[in-house]
N, C-alpha and C positions, 0 to 999 in steps of 0.2 A: 503494500500499500504506500502511496506517495505521501510525503510530508506535506503539511499545510503550507500554503504560500505565505512567506514572511516578507514584509516590505523591507527594502534596502535603504529607505529614506532614514536620515538621522533622527534620533529621538529628540523630543522637546527637551527633556532633561535626562540626566544620567540614570535616574531612578525609574523612568518610564518604561513600561513593557513594550515590546515591538508589536506592531499591527499584525494580527494573525487572522487568516480567513480560511475556511475549507473550500471556498469558491464564491461564486456570485450568481445572481439570477440574471441581471441585466445591467447595462451601462446606459445612462441617459445623457443626451446632448441637446443643444438648442439649434434649431434650424430657422432661417428667416423665411423660407419659401417651401412649403410642403410638397408642391408639385415637382420642383427641382430636386428635392431630397428623395422623393419617390423614384424619379428618373435615374438619379445617380446610383443609389443603393441597389435598386432592382435591375435596371437595364445595363449598367456599366460594371458594378461590382458583383452582381449575381446573388445578392441576399434576397430571400423571399420576403414579401410583405406578410407578416403573421397576423397582425391585429391593428385596428384603428379605434381608438377611444377618444375621450376628451380628458383634459387636465381637470380633475375634479375640484381643484382649488380656483381655476379660471375656466369655466365650462365652454367659452367660446374659442378655446385653444385646442388644436388637435394634439393627440399623443400617438405617434406612429411607432409600430414595432416591426423590426426586421430580424430575421434569424434563419435557422435551418428549416427544413421542411415540416417539422413538427413543433417548432418553437420551444425546443428544449432549453431549460435554464442553463446559462453559461454561454449560449450562442446568440443571445438577444442584445440588439442595440436599439434603443428607443430615442425618439426625438420629440420635443415640444416645439410646435411652430410658434415663434414669436417674431412677427415681421419687422418690428422696430428694434430688435436687439442689435447692439453695436457689434460690428464685425470683429471677431477675435478677442473680445473682452470677457473676462471671467469675474466672478464675484467672490467674496470672502467665503472660504470653505469649499469652493469648487475646484475640481481638477481642471487645470488649463492646458494639459498636454494632450496629445492625440491618443485616446484610450485604445483605438483599434490599431495603432502602430502604423497607420498608413499616412502618406503625405501625397497631396494632389496639387496640381497647379491651380492658381487662383481662378483661372478661366473655366475650371471643371464644374 
């Protein structure tokens, strides 16, 4: 059995325990245009659309799910459509690196 994933990020203090997880269900990101996001992840990257719901805190916002054919936990990437979100800006407590490990040209 594989060991849990342990973060390599430095601890906040020398007495802090490392971040440990057995896995994840999904990673959520922000998209400014749901149609462009659908086109890119479905048609270019080959991720299947799994589900479309709304952000229950802001019901006029889509929550799009992409993943493998059955939507298995750990394969899912989700997006909130926030049309006025500033490009490339993160907020306090958010991961601002590319969780999928992919880099794409700005024109994609």
